[in-house]
C-alpha positions in Angstrom: 244.9 17.5 -83.9 244.4 14.4 -86.0 247.4 12.4 -84.7 247.5 9.8 -82.1 248.8 10.8 -78.7 251.8 8.8 -77.6 251.3 6.4 -74.6 253.0 7.8 -71.5 254.5 5.5 -68.8 254.5 6.7 -65.3 257.2 5.3 -63.0 256.3 6.9 -59.7 253.4 7.4 -57.4 252.6 11.0 -56.7 250.5 11.4 -53.6 248.2 14.3 -52.8 244.5 14.1 -53.0 241.6 14.1 -50.6 240.0 10.8 -49.7 236.3 10.8 -49.2 235.8 9.2 -45.8 232.6 7.4 -46.9 234.6 5.2 -49.2 236.1 3.3 -46.3 232.8 1.5 -45.5 232.3 0.4 -49.1 234.8 -2.5 -48.8 233.2 -5.5 -47.3 236.5 -7.0 -46.2 237.6 -3.9 -44.3 240.8 -3.6 -46.3 242.8 -0.6 -45.1 242.3 2.4 -47.3 244.7 4.7 -45.4 246.6 7.2 -47.6 245.5 9.5 -50.3 244.0 8.6 -53.6 246.7 8.0 -56.3 247.2 10.7 -59.0 249.6 8.3 -60.9 250.0 4.6 -61.1 252.6 3.1 -58.8 256.3 2.3 -59.1 255.6 -1.4 -58.4 254.6 -2.1 -62.0 256.7 -4.6 -63.8 256.4 -6.5 -67.0 253.0 -6.3 -68.6 251.7 -4.1 -65.8 254.1 -1.4 -66.8 252.0 -0.9 -69.9 248.8 -0.3 -68.1 247.4 3.2 -68.7 248.8 5.9 -70.9 246.4 4.9 -73.7 246.2 7.0 -76.9 243.6 9.8 -77.5 242.6 9.7 -81.2 240.5 12.3 -83.1 237.6 10.7 -85.0 236.8 12.7 -88.1 234.4 10.3 -90.0 232.2 8.9 -87.2 229.6 11.6 -87.6 229.8 13.2 -91.1 229.0 16.9 -91.0 229.3 17.3 -87.3 230.3 20.8 -86.2 232.0 19.6 -83.1 235.2 17.6 -82.6 235.4 14.0 -81.3 238.2 12.1 -79.7 238.4 8.4 -78.6 240.3 7.3 -75.6 241.4 3.8 -76.9 241.5 1.6 -73.8 241.9 -1.4 -76.1 245.6 -0.6 -76.2 246.0 -1.7 -72.6 248.0 -5.0 -72.5 244.9 -7.0 -71.5 242.9 -5.3 -74.2 240.5 -3.2 -72.0 240.0 -0.5 -69.5 239.6 -3.1 -66.8 243.4 -3.5 -66.8 243.5 -0.3 -64.8 241.0 -1.4 -62.2 242.6 -4.9 -61.8 246.1 -3.4 -61.3 245.0 -0.8 -58.9 242.9 -3.1 -56.7 245.4 -5.9 -56.6 248.5 -3.9 -56.1 246.8 -2.2 -53.1 245.7 -5.6 -51.8 249.3 -6.9 -52.0 250.7 -3.8 -50.4 248.3 -4.0 -47.4 248.7 -7.7 -46.9 245.1 -8.5 -47.9 246.5 -11.2 -50.2 250.0 -12.8 -50.2 252.0 -13.4 -53.3 253.0 -17.0 -53.7 250.2 -18.2 -51.4 247.0 -16.2 -51.9 244.1 -16.7 -54.2 242.1 -13.9 -55.8 238.4 -14.7 -56.5 236.3 -12.3 -58.6 233.1 -12.2 -60.5 233.4 -10.8 -64.1 231.5 -10.7 -67.4 234.9 -11.0 -69.1 237.2 -8.0 -69.4 237.9 -7.6 -65.7 238.6 -11.3 -65.5 241.3 -10.9 -68.2 242.8 -7.9 -66.4 242.8 -9.8 -63.1 244.4 -12.9 -64.7 247.1 -10.8 -66.2 247.8 -8.9 -62.9 247.7 -12.1 -60.9 250.4 -13.6 -63.1 252.6 -10.5 -62.6 252.0 -10.5 -58.8 252.3 -14.3 -58.3 248.8 -14.9 -57.2 246.3 -17.7 -58.1 243.1 -16.5 -59.7 239.6 -17.9 -59.9 237.1 -16.1 -62.1 233.3 -16.7 -61.8 231.6 -16.1 -65.1 228.2 -16.9 -66.7 227.0 -18.1 -70.1 227.0 -14.5 -71.6 230.7 -14.3 -71.1 232.6 -14.3 -74.4 234.3 -17.6 -75.0 237.4 -15.7 -76.2 237.7 -14.0 -72.8 237.4 -17.3 -71.0 240.1 -18.8 -73.3 242.4 -15.9 -72.6 241.9 -16.2 -68.8 242.7 -19.9 -68.9 245.8 -19.2 -71.1 247.0 -16.9 -68.4 246.6 -19.6 -65.7 243.2 -18.7 -64.3 240.6 -21.2 -63.1 237.2 -20.4 -64.5 233.9 -21.3 -62.8 230.7 -20.8 -64.8 227.3 -20.4 -63.1 224.6 -21.8 -65.4 221.4 -20.7 -63.8 220.2 -17.2 -63.2 218.7 -15.7 -60.0 215.3 -17.3 -59.4 213.7 -13.9 -58.9 215.3 -11.7 -61.6 216.7 -14.3 -63.9 220.0 -12.4 -63.9 223.4 -14.1 -63.5 225.3 -11.4 -61.5 223.8 -12.1 -58.1 224.5 -15.8 -58.6 228.1 -15.1 -59.6 228.6 -13.0 -56.5 227.1 -15.7 -54.3 229.5 -18.2 -55.8 232.4 -15.9 -55.2 231.5 -15.6 -51.5 231.3 -19.4 -51.2 234.7 -19.9 -52.7 236.3 -17.2 -50.6 234.8 -18.7 -47.4 236.1 -22.2 -48.4 239.7 -21.3 -49.6 242.4 -20.3 -47.0 244.1 -17.1 -48.0 241.4 -16.2 -50.5 240.7 -12.5 -51.3 237.7 -10.9 -53.1 238.6 -7.5 -54.6 234.8 -6.9 -55.2 234.9 -4.5 -58.2 231.4 -3.4 -57.4 232.3 -1.8 -54.1 236.1 -1.3 -54.0 237.1 2.4 -54.1 240.4 1.5 -55.8 238.3 0.5 -58.8 237.1 4.1 -59.1 240.4 5.7 -58.1 242.0 4.0 -61.1 239.9 6.2 -63.4 240.9 9.5 -61.8 244.1 8.8 -63.6 242.1 8.0 -66.8 240.5 11.4 -66.7 243.8 13.1 -65.8 245.3 11.6 -68.9 242.5 12.8 -71.1 242.8 16.4 -69.9 246.6 16.3 -70.3 246.5 14.9 -73.8 243.7 17.1 -75.0 245.5 20.1 -73.4 242.3 21.2 -71.7 239.2 19.7 -70.1 236.7 18.3 -72.8 233.3 19.9 -73.0 231.7 16.4 -73.0 232.8 13.1 -71.7 231.0 9.9 -72.7 231.5 6.7 -70.8 229.6 3.5 -70.2 228.7 2.2 -66.8 228.9 -1.3 -65.2 230.7 -1.4 -61.9 230.5 2.4 -61.8 234.3 2.6 -61.5 234.9 4.7 -64.6 232.0 7.1 -64.0 232.9 7.6 -60.4 236.6 8.0 -60.9 236.3 10.4 -63.8 233.4 12.2 -62.2 235.3 12.7 -58.9 238.4 14.0 -60.7 236.3 16.5 -62.7 234.6 17.7 -59.6 237.8 17.9 -57.6 239.3 20.2 -60.2 236.2 22.3 -60.9 236.1 21.3 -64.6 233.2 22.4 -66.8 233.0 19.0 -68.5 229.5 17.6 -69.0 229.5 13.9 -68.2 227.3 11.6 -70.3 227.0 8.0 -69.0 225.8 5.3 -71.3 223.8 2.4 -69.9 222.2 -0.7 -71.4 218.4 -0.9 -71.9 218.5 -4.1 -69.9 220.4 -2.6 -67.0 218.9 -1.9 -63.6 221.4 0.8 -62.5 219.3 3.9 -63.2 215.8 2.4 -63.8 214.0 -0.9 -64.1 215.3 -2.8 -67.1 213.2 -2.3 -70.3 214.9 -4.8 -72.6 217.3 -7.7 -72.7 221.0 -7.4 -72.2 222.6 -9.8 -74.6 226.0 -8.0 -75.2 228.2 -8.0 -72.0 230.4 -5.2 -70.9 228.1 -2.4 -69.8 225.0 -2.3 -67.5 224.4 -4.3 -64.4 221.6 -6.4 -62.8 222.0 -4.6 -59.5 223.1 -1.0 -58.8 226.7 -1.2 -57.6 227.8 0.1 -54.2 230.3 2.3 -56.0 227.6 4.3 -57.6 227.0 7.8 -56.5 224.2 10.0 -57.7 224.9 13.4 -59.4 228.1 12.4 -61.2 226.4 12.1 -64.6 224.8 15.1 -66.2 223.0 13.0 -68.8 222.1 9.3 -68.8 221.4 7.6 -72.2 220.1 4.0 -72.5 221.2 2.1 -75.6 219.8 -1.2 -76.9 221.9 -4.2 -77.8 221.1 -3.6 -81.5 222.1 0.0 -81.3 225.4 -1.0 -79.6 226.0 -3.4 -82.4 225.3 -0.8 -85.1 227.7 1.6 -83.4 230.4 -1.0 -83.5 229.8 -1.6 -87.2 229.9 2.1 -88.0 233.1 2.6 -86.0 234.7 -0.2 -88.1 233.5 1.0 -91.4 233.9 4.7 -90.9 237.0 4.9 -88.7 238.7 1.6 -89.1 238.4 0.8 -85.4 237.4 -2.7 -84.4 236.1 -2.2 -80.9 233.8 -4.0 -78.5 230.1 -3.6 -77.6 230.5 -0.9 -75.0 232.4 1.2 -77.5 229.5 0.8 -80.0 227.1 2.0 -77.3 229.2 5.1 -76.7 229.3 5.9 -80.4 225.5 5.5 -80.6 225.0 7.7 -77.6 227.1 10.5 -79.2 224.9 10.3 -82.3 221.7 10.4 -80.2 222.9 13.5 -78.4 224.6 15.2 -81.3 221.8 17.7 -82.0 222.2 19.1 -78.5 226.0 19.5 -78.7 227.1 23.1 -79.5 229.2 24.0 -82.5 232.9 23.8 -81.7 232.5 21.7 -78.6 235.1 19.0 -77.8 233.8 15.5 -77.0 235.8 12.6 -75.6 234.5 9.0 -75.9 236.0 6.4 -73.6 236.2 3.2 -75.7 236.5 0.3 -73.2 237.8 -2.6 -75.2 238.8 -4.2 -78.5 236.6 -6.0 -81.0 238.4 -9.2 -81.8 236.6 -10.9 -78.9 233.3 -10.1 -80.6 234.1 -11.6 -84.1 231.7 -14.5 -83.5 228.9 -12.2 -82.3 228.7 -8.5 -83.1 230.8 -8.8 -86.3 229.3 -12.1 -87.5 226.4 -11.5 -89.9 224.9 -14.9 -89.3 224.8 -14.4 -85.5 223.4 -10.9 -85.9 220.6 -12.2 -88.2 219.8 -15.0 -85.8 219.4 -12.5 -82.9 217.9 -9.4 -84.6 216.7 -10.4 -88.0 217.9 -8.8 -91.2 219.3 -5.5 -90.0 222.3 -4.9 -92.3 220.5 -1.9 -93.8 221.3 0.0 -90.6 225.0 0.1 -91.7 224.9 -1.0 -95.4 225.2 2.6 -96.5 228.9 2.3 -95.6 229.3 -0.7 -97.8 227.4 0.9 -100.6 229.7 3.9 -100.5 232.8 1.7 -100.7 231.2 -0.2 -103.6 230.3 3.0 -105.4 233.9 4.3 -105.1 235.2 0.9 -106.4 232.8 0.9 -109.3 233.6 4.5 -110.3 237.3 3.7 -110.1 236.9 0.7 -112.5 234.9 2.8 -115.0 237.6 5.5 -115.1 240.5 3.1 -115.2 241.7 4.3 -111.8 242.7 1.6 -109.4 240.9 1.8 -106.0 243.0 2.6 -102.9 
């Protein structure tokens, strides 16, 4: 099963699932959550939104040489906005429009984001005729900010961290609340508490099981707002699947424990445990450093030819860390959240890496050495390299 699964487009909304009643209280703006959780994306998708979801599942055969289990990557970078957050943005905003929480042509959406959700929201707001204001911080990739602005978003940057923790997330949220209170017709989706964020990923997990033809033995996913973990975990539990869920957090994150390191690379981890979080959904929790995330990205690029973002590198590293405990013949699916082009000036820039971490190229230079050796041997034998 080495081929790429074909993206599948879903034109209709199939309704039948139980809705946990405790999810109603999670929305601070009391948006109506009547009706069942979706098992497909809705028929209201047009234009770019029609391409959200249905991302390919690709088998990785070179990421861990010698592994006696099989590995697949769910490439969320193929979403039209370039990340898994397209799913959450579409699901939250389409519901807000359907329930009248925000009015197309008049309403303003205000949200806090470290980058990817902001891009997904900017894209969805264009399609739904909504104004969008995104509150970011200095760690947000400049490329993501440029993309949001190109899509018509207003970007507000907070420059000082929380006086107690030094983190930017609480300050971003406070700024969002100020803007919503000041702007008539403004709406805060609140990715950290909105059940629709999690519901979007029940469909992600459904796609994985359908494309693989069975439930995977292991599912690896990063955590930030908790939407992916909760949505996939809820779907696994609802269907009684034997899948073991491994969630990957940043060392500098406060979701599962007090932070033990810095969090330089955005995308996974959080300064505060999100309201969406529910205990017991993850069977294993692995913490990955910024450096290990970076090394995972470099190895994905050199071994598999996949240029992916920092969260994907964290997942790849987590798989390697857990590999000795994975049984022979097991199937593992890695949810890869975003693409790597937005990290060309950081993760994939040798000068930036050296400035942040010192000389660390030896951690992946074996890949380069192997390529050089193949080239040298080809020249010696008179055979042109591939």
